[in-house]
N, C-alpha and C positions, 0 to 999 in steps of 0.2 A: 520091040516091047518098050524101050525107052522113049521112042517117039510117041507112043500112045499116052504115056504118063505125062509127057510134055504138053500134049494137047488137052489134057483133062483140065477142067475148070477147078481152081483151088477151092477146097471146102472152107466154109466160114468157120471161124473159131468163136468160142464163147467170150473171148476177151476183146471182141471188136467193140467199137463205140456204140452207144445206145441208139444213134441215128440209123444204124444198119440193122438193128434188131426190131422184131415186130412186138406190138403190145401183148402182154400176157393173155388178155382175153381172146386173142385170135388163135391161141394154141389148141389144136384138137387133142393133143396128148394130155394137156392139163384138164380139159373138159371131160375127157374119158376117165381120167383118174379121179376127178371130183365125183362123177357119177358112180364109179366103183366104190368110193368111200361112203357115199350116201347109201348105197345098197347094203354095204357091210353094217352100217348103223341100223338100218331097217331090219335086216336079218337078225342081228344080235338082240334087238329089243322085242321084235314081234314074231320071229320065226315064220315069216310068211312065204318066203321064196322057196325054201327047200320043201316045205309041206305042199306047196302048189305045184312045183315042178317035178318032184320025185328025186331020189338020190342020183340016178344016172344023168338026168337032164341038168340037175343042179351042178354036178361036177363038170359036165361038158360045157355049161355056160361059164363057169369059172376059167376053164381052159381057153375058151373062145375070147374071154375078156383079156387074159394074159397075152394071147396071140395078137389081138388087136393092138394092145399096148406096144408090143414088140415091133409090129409093122409101122405104126405111127412114129415110134422112136427111130426106126431105121431110115425113114424118109425125111426126117427133120434136117433142114439145111440152114435154118436161121436160129439165132439166139433169141432170148426174150428180154424185153424191157419192162421192169417192174416199177419204173418211175413214171409219174404223171407226165403227159405230153404238154409242151409249152403252147 
């Protein structure tokens, strides 16, 4: 068991230098969350989604969105760089 741990590639930490982090706009997790936030604003102002989908489909879509966020977060291996690139 210890041999398996020794062979594993070390996971990157958020405290690494900006050179090893990807630009924020390449983050699928951030884009998914931005889309979710936009949908929340649309739903809060216009009540279009729930009326169109129905209660069960609306609840299922919210669960699917949360699951997609968890999957993307679990496969994240790089930090993000919010500074402009030179």
